[in-house]
C-alpha positions in Angstrom: 0.0 0.1 0.0 1.3 3.7 -0.7 2.5 5.5 2.2 2.0 9.0 0.8 -1.3 10.5 0.4 -2.6 12.3 -2.6 -3.9 14.9 -0.2 -0.6 15.7 1.2 1.3 18.4 -0.7 4.3 17.0 -0.5 3.5 13.7 -2.3 5.9 13.6 -5.1 4.6 13.7 -8.7 6.8 12.3 -11.5 7.5 15.0 -14.1 6.2 14.8 -17.6 4.1 12.2 -17.3 1.2 13.6 -15.7 0.0 15.3 -19.0 -0.6 12.4 -21.5 -1.4 10.3 -18.5 -4.5 12.5 -17.6 -5.5 13.6 -21.1 -5.6 9.3 -21.8 -8.2 9.0 -18.4 -10.1 11.9 -19.4 -10.6 10.8 -23.2 -13.2 8.0 -22.5 -15.5 10.7 -21.1 -15.4 12.2 -24.6 -16.4 9.1 -26.3 -18.0 6.8 -23.8 -18.8 3.2 -24.9 -22.5 2.5 -25.6 -23.7 6.1 -25.2 -24.2 6.9 -28.8 -26.1 10.3 -28.3 -22.8 11.6 -26.6 -20.8 10.3 -29.9 -23.5 12.3 -32.2 -23.0 15.3 -30.0 -19.1 15.3 -30.5 -19.4 14.5 -34.5 -22.2 17.2 -34.7 -20.2 20.1 -32.7 -16.8 18.9 -34.7 -18.6 19.4 -38.2 -19.8 22.7 -37.0 -16.5 23.4 -36.1 -14.8 22.8 -39.3 -17.6 24.7 -40.7 -16.8 28.0 -38.8 -13.1 27.4 -39.6 -13.6 27.3 -43.4 -15.9 30.4 -43.6 -13.7 32.3 -41.4 -10.7 31.2 -43.7 -12.7 32.7 -46.6 -14.0 35.5 -45.4 -11.1 37.9 -45.9 -10.7 36.8 -49.7 -14.3 38.6 -49.9 -13.0 41.5 -47.9 -10.1 41.9 -50.3 -12.3 41.4 -53.4 -14.6 44.5 -52.0 -11.7 46.2 -51.8 -10.9 46.1 -55.2 -14.1 46.7 -56.4 -14.1 49.9 -54.6 -10.4 50.9 -55.5 -11.2 49.5 -59.4 -8.0 47.3 -59.0 -7.8 43.4 -59.7 -10.5 41.6 -61.8 -14.1 43.2 -61.2 -16.9 41.1 -59.7 -19.6 41.4 -62.1 -22.2 39.4 -60.0 -22.1 40.8 -56.8 -20.4 44.4 -56.8 -18.8 45.9 -54.2 -21.9 46.4 -52.2 -22.9 42.6 -52.5 -19.6 41.7 -51.7 -19.7 43.6 -48.6 -22.9 42.2 -47.5 -21.3 38.6 -48.4 -18.3 39.6 -46.1 -20.8 40.4 -43.1 -22.9 37.1 -43.7 -19.6 35.2 -43.6 -18.8 36.6 -40.4 -22.4 35.9 -38.6 -21.9 32.5 -40.3 -18.5 31.7 -38.8 -19.7 33.1 -35.1 -23.0 31.0 -35.8 -21.5 27.7 -36.4 -18.9 28.4 -33.5 -21.9 29.2 -31.6 -23.6 25.8 -32.6 -20.5 23.9 -31.6 -20.4 25.1 -27.9 -24.3 24.7 -27.5 -23.8 21.0 -28.8 -20.8 20.2 -26.7 -22.1 21.6 -23.5 -24.2 18.6 -22.8 -21.3 16.6 -23.2 -19.1 18.5 -21.4 -21.5 18.3 -18.3 -22.3 14.9 -18.5 -18.1 14.6 -18.5 -18.1 16.6 -15.5 -21.0 14.8 -13.4 -19.7 11.2 -14.2 -15.9 12.2 -13.0 -17.3 13.9 -9.7 -19.4 10.9 -9.2 -16.5 8.4 -9.6 -14.2 10.4 -7.3 -16.8 10.4 -4.4 -17.5 7.1 -4.7 -13.7 5.9 -5.1 -13.3 8.3 -1.6 -16.1 6.5 0.3 -14.4 3.0 -1.0 -11.2 4.1 0.3 -9.7 2.5 3.5 -10.2 4.0 7.1 -6.5 4.0 7.3 -6.7 6.5 4.3 -9.2 8.8 6.0 -7.9 8.9 9.5 -4.7 10.2 7.9 -6.0 12.5 5.2 -6.4 16.4 5.5 -9.5 17.3 4.9 -9.2 21.0 3.6 -6.3 19.8 1.0 -8.5 16.8 -0.3 -11.5 18.8 -0.6 -9.3 21.6 -2.9 -7.9 18.9 -4.9 -11.4 17.3 -5.9 -12.6 20.9 -6.1 -9.8 22.1 -8.9 -10.0 18.8 -10.2 -13.3 18.3 -11.3 -13.3 22.4 -12.7 -10.5 21.6 -14.8 -12.3 18.5 -16.4 -14.9 20.6 -18.6 -12.1 22.9 -19.8 -9.8 20.3 -20.7 -12.2 18.9 -23.0 -13.7 21.6 -24.5 -10.4 23.5 -25.2 -8.5 20.5 -25.8 -10.7 19.6 -28.7 -12.2 22.9 -29.9 -9.5 25.5 -29.2 -6.0 23.3 -30.0 -7.6 21.3 -32.9 -9.2 24.4 -34.5 -6.1 26.5 -34.0 -4.2 23.8 -35.8 -6.3 23.7 -38.7 -6.9 27.5 -39.2 -3.0 28.0 -39.5 -2.9 25.2 -41.9 -5.6 26.6 -44.2 -3.8 30.3 -43.7 -0.5 28.8 -44.6 -1.9 27.2 -47.7 -3.4 30.6 -48.8 -0.6 32.2 -48.1 1.8 29.5 -50.5 -0.8 29.7 -53.1 -2.1 33.4 -53.4 1.3 35.2 -52.6 4.5 33.1 -52.5 6.9 31.0 -50.5 8.5 34.2 -48.3 4.9 35.0 -46.7 4.6 31.4 -46.1 8.1 31.0 -44.5 7.7 34.3 -42.3 4.6 33.0 -41.0 5.9 29.4 -40.2 8.8 30.8 -38.5 7.0 33.0 -36.3 4.1 30.6 -35.2 7.2 28.4 -35.0 9.2 30.6 -32.2 6.1 31.7 -30.7 5.0 28.1 -29.8 8.3 27.3 -28.9 8.7 30.2 -26.4 4.7 30.0 -25.1 5.4 26.2 -24.6 8.8 26.6 -23.1 7.7 29.6 -20.3 4.6 28.0 -19.7 6.3 24.6 -18.7 8.4 27.1 -16.2 5.2 28.4 -14.8 3.6 25.1 -14.3 6.1 24.5 -11.9 5.3 27.8 -10.2 1.7 26.9 -10.2 2.5 23.9 -8.4 4.2 25.2 -6.1 1.2 28.0 -5.4 -1.0 25.0 -5.4 0.7 23.5 -2.7 0.7 26.7 -0.4 -3.0 27.3 -1.3 -3.8 23.6 0.1 -1.5 24.2 3.0 -3.7 27.4 4.1 -6.9 25.8 3.3 -6.0 22.8 5.3 -4.8 24.5 8.4 -7.9 27.1 7.9 -10.8 24.1 8.0 -8.7 22.2 10.7 -8.5 25.3 13.1 -12.6 25.9 12.3 -13.2 22.4 12.7 -11.3 22.3 16.3 -12.9 25.8 17.2 -14.0 24.9 20.9 -10.5 23.6 21.3 -8.8 26.8 20.2 -11.4 28.9 22.6 -10.2 26.5 25.4 -6.6 27.5 24.9 -7.4 31.2 24.1 -5.3 30.3 20.8 -7.1 32.6 18.5 -3.9 34.5 17.9 -1.6 31.5 17.7 -3.7 30.1 15.1 -4.4 33.3 13.3 -0.4 33.5 13.0 -0.4 30.3 12.0 -2.8 30.7 9.2 -1.0 34.0 8.1 2.2 32.2 7.9 0.6 29.8 5.0 -0.9 32.7 3.3 2.4 34.4 3.3 3.8 31.1 1.5 1.0 31.4 -1.3 1.5 35.1 -1.9 5.2 34.6 -2.6 4.0 31.9 -4.8 1.3 33.7 -6.3 3.7 36.6 -7.1 6.1 34.5 -8.6 2.8 33.4 -10.8 1.9 36.5 -11.9 5.2 38.1 -12.9 5.9 35.3 -15.0 2.9 35.6 -16.9 3.5 39.3 -17.4 6.7 38.3 -19.0 5.0 35.7 -21.0 2.8 38.0 -22.3 4.7 40.5 -23.6 7.0 37.9 -24.9 4.4 36.6 -27.1 3.2 40.4 -28.2 6.6 40.9 -29.5 7.0 38.1 -31.5 3.6 38.0 -32.9 4.1 41.9 -34.0 7.8 41.2 -35.6 6.0 38.6 -37.8 3.3 40.8 -38.7 5.3 43.8 -39.7 7.4 41.8 -41.7 4.6 39.8 -43.9 3.1 43.7 -44.0 6.2 44.8 -45.5 6.4 42.1 -48.0 2.8 43.4 -49.0 3.5 47.0 -49.3 6.6 46.4 -51.3 4.0 44.2 -53.6 1.5 46.9 -54.2 4.5 49.3 -55.0 5.7 47.6 -57.6 2.3 46.5 -59.2 2.3 42.9 -58.3 -0.3 42.9 -55.7 -3.6 45.1 -55.4 -4.8 47.0 -52.3 -6.8 44.2 -51.5 -4.3 41.8 -51.5 -2.2 44.2 -48.8 -5.7 44.3 -46.8 -6.1 40.5 -47.1 -2.7 39.9 -45.7 -3.3 42.2 -42.8 -6.7 40.5 -42.2 -5.3 37.1 -42.4 -2.3 37.9 -39.7 -4.8 39.6 -37.5 -7.0 36.6 -37.9 -4.2 34.0 -36.9 -3.0 36.4 -34.3 -6.2 36.1 -32.6 -6.1 32.4 -31.7 -2.1 32.5 -31.4 -2.7 34.8 -28.6 -5.5 32.5 -27.2 -3.1 29.4 -27.8 -0.7 30.7 -24.8 -3.9 31.5 -22.8 -5.4 28.2 -23.4 -2.0 26.2 -23.1 -1.4 27.4 -19.7 -4.9 26.6 -18.4 -4.9 23.3 -20.0 -1.1 22.7 -18.2 -2.7 24.1 -15.3 -5.7 22.1 -15.4 -3.5 18.9 -16.3 -1.7 20.0 -12.7 -4.9 19.9 -10.7 -6.3 16.9 -12.6 -3.1 15.1 -12.1 -3.4 15.1 -8.5 -7.4 14.2 -8.8 -6.2 11.0 -10.9 -3.5 10.3 -8.1 -6.6 10.1 -5.6 -8.5 8.0 -8.1 -5.5 5.8 -8.2 -5.2 5.4 -4.5 -6.0 1.4 -4.0 -8.8 0.6 -1.8 -7.4 -1.3 1.2 -10.0 -3.4 1.7 -12.1 -4.9 -1.4 -14.7 -7.4 -2.1 -13.6 -10.5 -4.2 -15.1 -10.9 -7.5 -18.5 -12.6 -7.6 -18.6 -12.3 -3.5 -22.3 -13.3 -2.2 -23.9 -11.3 0.0 -23.9 -11.9 3.9 -26.6 -14.3 5.0 -27.3 -13.4 8.6 -29.5 -16.6 9.9 -28.8 -15.9 13.5 -26.3 -13.5 14.0 -23.3 -15.4 15.6 -20.0 -13.8 15.6 -17.0 -15.8 16.3 -13.0 -14.7 16.0 -11.0 -17.6 15.5 -7.1 -17.0 16.1 -7.3 -13.5 15.1 -4.0 -11.4 14.3 -4.1 -8.0 13.3 -1.6 -4.6 13.7 -2.3 -1.5 11.9 1.6 -1.4 11.6 3.3 -4.7 11.0 6.0 -3.7 13.7 3.3 -3.1 16.3 0.9 -6.0 16.6 -2.7 -5.2 18.3 -4.4 -8.4 18.6 -2.3 -11.8 19.2 -4.5 -14.6 18.6 -8.1 -13.7 19.9 -10.7 -16.8 20.0 -13.9 -15.5 20.6 -17.6 -16.3 20.2 -20.6 -14.1 20.4 -23.7 -16.6 20.5 -26.7 -15.3 18.5 -28.8 -13.2 20.5 -26.5 -13.0 23.2 -24.7 -9.6 24.6 -21.2 -9.9 25.5 -18.5 -7.2 26.5 -15.5 -6.7 25.9 -13.4 -4.5 28.2 -10.0 -3.6 29.7 -7.2 -0.8 29.6 -6.6 1.3 26.6 -4.6 0.0 24.1 -5.4 -3.6 24.7 -7.5 -3.8 21.1 -11.4 -3.4 22.3 -12.3 -0.8 19.6 -9.8 -2.7 16.9 -12.4 -5.6 17.3 -15.6 -3.2 16.2 -13.4 -2.0 13.4 -12.6 -5.7 12.2 -16.1 -6.5 12.6 -17.1 -3.3 10.3 -14.4 -5.0 7.8 -12.7 -1.6 7.8 -9.7 -3.8 7.8 -9.0 -7.3 7.0 -7.2 -9.5 9.8 -3.7 -10.4 8.9 -4.3 -13.8 10.6 -7.1 -16.1 11.6 -10.4 -15.5 10.8 -13.7 -13.3 11.4 -16.9 -14.9 10.8 -20.5 -14.6 10.9 -22.8 -17.1 11.0 -19.8 -19.2 9.6 -18.8 -17.0 6.7 -15.5 -15.3 6.5 -16.2 -11.6 6.4 -13.5 -11.2 3.6 -15.8 -13.7 1.4 -18.7 -11.7 1.5 -19.8 -8.0 0.1 -19.1 -5.0 2.5 -22.4 -3.3 1.5 -24.3 -6.8 2.9 -22.3 -6.5 6.3 -22.4 -2.8 6.8 -26.3 -3.7 6.5 -26.3 -6.2 9.1 -24.5 -4.2 12.0 -25.7 -1.1 13.8 -23.1 0.7 16.2 -23.5 3.3 18.8 -20.3 4.8 19.0 -18.6 6.9 21.8 -19.0 9.8 20.2 -22.1 9.9 17.8 -21.2 12.7 14.8 -24.4 14.1 13.2 -24.8 15.5 9.6 -25.4 19.1 9.7 -29.0 19.2 9.0 -32.3 18.3 10.9 -32.8 16.0 13.7 -35.2 14.0 11.4 -32.6 13.6 8.8 -30.2 12.3 11.0 -32.7 9.7 12.3 -33.8 8.7 9.0 -29.9 8.3 8.0 -30.5 4.9 9.6 -32.7 3.5 6.7 -33.2 5.2 3.7 -36.9 5.6 2.5 -38.0 5.6 6.3 -41.5 7.0 6.7 -42.4 9.7 9.2 -44.0 7.0 11.6 -40.9 5.0 11.5 -38.7 7.9 12.3 -41.1 8.9 15.4 -41.0 5.3 16.5 -37.3 4.7 16.6 -37.0 8.5 18.4 -39.8 7.3 21.0 -37.7 3.7 21.8 -34.9 5.9 22.0 -36.6 8.1 24.4 -35.7 11.4 22.6 -39.3 12.0 20.8 -40.5 14.2 23.6 -37.4 16.1 23.7 -37.8 16.6 19.7 -41.3 17.8 20.1 -40.7 20.4 22.4 -38.2 21.9 20.0 -39.6 25.1 18.5 -39.1 23.4 15.0 -39.5 19.9 15.7 -37.9 17.2 13.9 -36.8 20.3 11.4 -34.6 21.5 14.0 -31.2 21.7 12.7 -28.4 20.2 15.0 -25.5 22.0 13.7 -22.1 20.8 12.2 -21.5 17.6 13.8 -24.2 17.8 15.9 -22.8 20.7 18.3 -26.1 21.9 18.7 -27.0 19.4 21.1 -25.9 17.7 24.0 -23.7 14.7 24.2 -27.0 12.6 25.7 -29.3 13.9 22.8 -27.0 13.1 20.4 -26.2 9.8 21.6 -30.3 9.3 22.2 -30.5 10.7 18.2 -27.5 7.8 17.1 -29.6 5.1 19.2 -32.7 5.9 17.4 -30.7 6.2 14.0 -29.6 2.6 14.6 -33.0 1.2 16.0 -34.6 2.5 12.9 -31.7 0.5 10.7 -32.9 -2.5 12.5 -29.9 -4.7 12.3 -29.4 -8.3 13.8 -26.4 -7.2 15.4 -25.1 -4.5 17.3 -21.7 -2.8 18.4 -21.9 -0.5 21.5 -18.6 1.0 21.1 -17.9 2.9 24.2 -21.5 4.4 24.2 -21.9 6.1 27.2 -18.0 6.6 28.5 -18.2 10.3 27.6 -21.4 10.8 29.2 -22.1 11.8 33.0 -23.3 9.2 35.5 -26.8 10.6 35.4 -27.2 10.6 31.5 -25.3 7.5 31.6 -28.2 5.8 33.3 -30.4 7.4 31.5 -29.1 6.4 28.2 -28.4 2.3 29.2 -31.9 2.0 29.5 -32.4 3.0 26.0 -29.2 0.8 24.9 -31.0 -2.0 26.5 -33.9 -1.7 24.6 -32.1 -1.3 21.6 -30.3 -4.6 22.0 -33.3 -7.0 22.4 -33.3 -9.8 20.4 -30.0 -9.0 18.8 -26.6 -10.1 19.2 -24.7 -7.3 20.8 -21.2 -6.9 21.3 -20.4 -4.2 24.1 -17.0 -2.7 24.3 -16.9 -1.1 27.5 -14.4 1.2 29.5 -16.8 1.4 32.7 -17.3 -1.9 34.3 -20.9 -0.8 35.5 -22.3 -0.8 32.3 -21.6 -4.0 31.4 -22.5 -5.9 34.4 -25.9 -7.7 33.2 -23.7 -9.0 30.0 -24.2 -12.4 29.3 -20.4 -12.9 29.2 -17.7 -10.4 29.8 -14.1 -10.6 28.2 -11.2 -9.2 29.5 -8.5 -8.0 26.8 -5.1 -7.4 27.7 -2.0 -6.4 25.5 -4.3 -8.0 22.0 -4.9 -11.1 24.4 -7.8 -12.5 26.3 -6.9 -12.6 29.7 -10.3 -13.7 31.1 -14.2 -14.3 30.3 -17.1 -15.1 32.3 -20.0 -13.4 34.2 -19.7 -10.1 35.8 -20.0 -12.7 39.6 -17.7 -15.1 38.2 -15.3 -12.7 37.8 -15.2 -10.8 40.6 -15.7 -14.2 42.2 -12.0 -15.2 40.6 -10.4 -11.8 41.9 -8.2 -11.7 38.8 -7.5 -9.1 36.4 -11.2 -7.9 36.1 -11.6 -7.9 39.8 -8.7 -5.4 40.2 -10.0 -3.3 37.2 -13.7 -3.1 39.6 -11.9 -2.3 42.5 -9.9 0.5 41.0 -13.1 1.8 39.3 -15.0 1.7 42.5 -12.2 3.5 44.1 -13.0 6.3 41.9 -16.3 6.6 42.1 -16.4 6.9 46.1 -13.2 9.7 45.8 -15.6 11.4 43.2 
């Protein structure tokens, strides 16, 4: 597994391989298999593009003929005349713009579909990544990478196909006209000018891409610090650290400021260099045309046409500089996002894995070994059976591996030795979706979405009715509290549920789990963060929640598990004792020592 995270600005990205790799990854969104309507729109857009450029290249010829007709030079146009040629010139310009806008309108749906598809794929992939990745992620940096990457998709699809391609076509047509209508000198000047211009643009832009990466990294770092500080708002207040956080954010923004200044300065250098090169080419061609008019080999209309063509190719060349810069920047941004998409999922379903078939809900650990780091094992050969419909409590000191068992139950990680089974089925052999559907959890800290109380309870089961939501709330003993609020079930809970107390959040979490109605229930330190009175109230709701289910209770406070069918004492990754509360106290072993210590602490309190 990769040890670096793509959300980390320090993650190295190979130079030179990202551009073509990113283009190859984007291409399927432009020409997807099995979606003919997308392909038809791309073809129609391309036809409109070619017509727009063909008419646009022919337009200066109408301009030349109108000028020659007005100045009585060249071959007179007996059909249209000067006025007719002027009208034809105007109509040609309208058609050029009309086909260009048709191309944009037809392609818009293709671009938006690609944007939506990639955003959905990225979002789905992030949820498929392992818990290990999400525990080490930097939320602000990750969100910025996704935001910048997805925004680059539409730009890249649109401009790679409808700016670079059309520019090459237009330059080729103009070069042919210069070679046929005039002579090789005009063609040579145009080719050399464009060649030097493209070389200069690409060379300077490659340099600027490195500066852009530095600016992106500084922007990501500053955003991470801002998000981290705001998420920990209460902690900042507790330690009177507003000034410290502001200074920390300012240091990050200072790095962004330096990188942004370098980026803008290099842009000014690039723009000036491009203007000088284009202007020199324009001057040389116009001098050649002026000399031709003076010696009678060219007409005034030819001079005007040469000027019109040079201006016509100057505009897309200037656009090339801007588009190339934006494409390279989009490639950098999207490269970071594709790095994220290539981040492998640590836990994945086997091909053709069946759904978990819960017949009773027996949970069995057989010789389970596991460690988050290979050099630091957590569980060292745990054998444990939780019979269907029974309540087994796992207790022990911090770091003994209690919560790790809960994470392995949800298969956030795979065991490194032994097996973890439900009703005889190895968790590695069934789909994760069916496994998660069979287990409910009430964690130590119930985290709520920044939405209404009703939404958070309904999160337990998609499509639940209002009556079902209220029934779950009544079972969790929180319905009366909710109805006493001004907005009832529509009351917003704030970010992470901060508008509710710890006990209220736990009750919402219990109601959510009751609504899910799983056959297996995991109580992971569900009351350890609550005061004694609130804990006593929550315990009743938890007991009702466990009725008729297989319950695994992970607890620090032994008083909360005294009525469990079996208590397992975990110590240093191994089972030290097991038995009922009374039997363990009578044995006066490790459990008895923990009980005495906590009793002394309660007495002292």
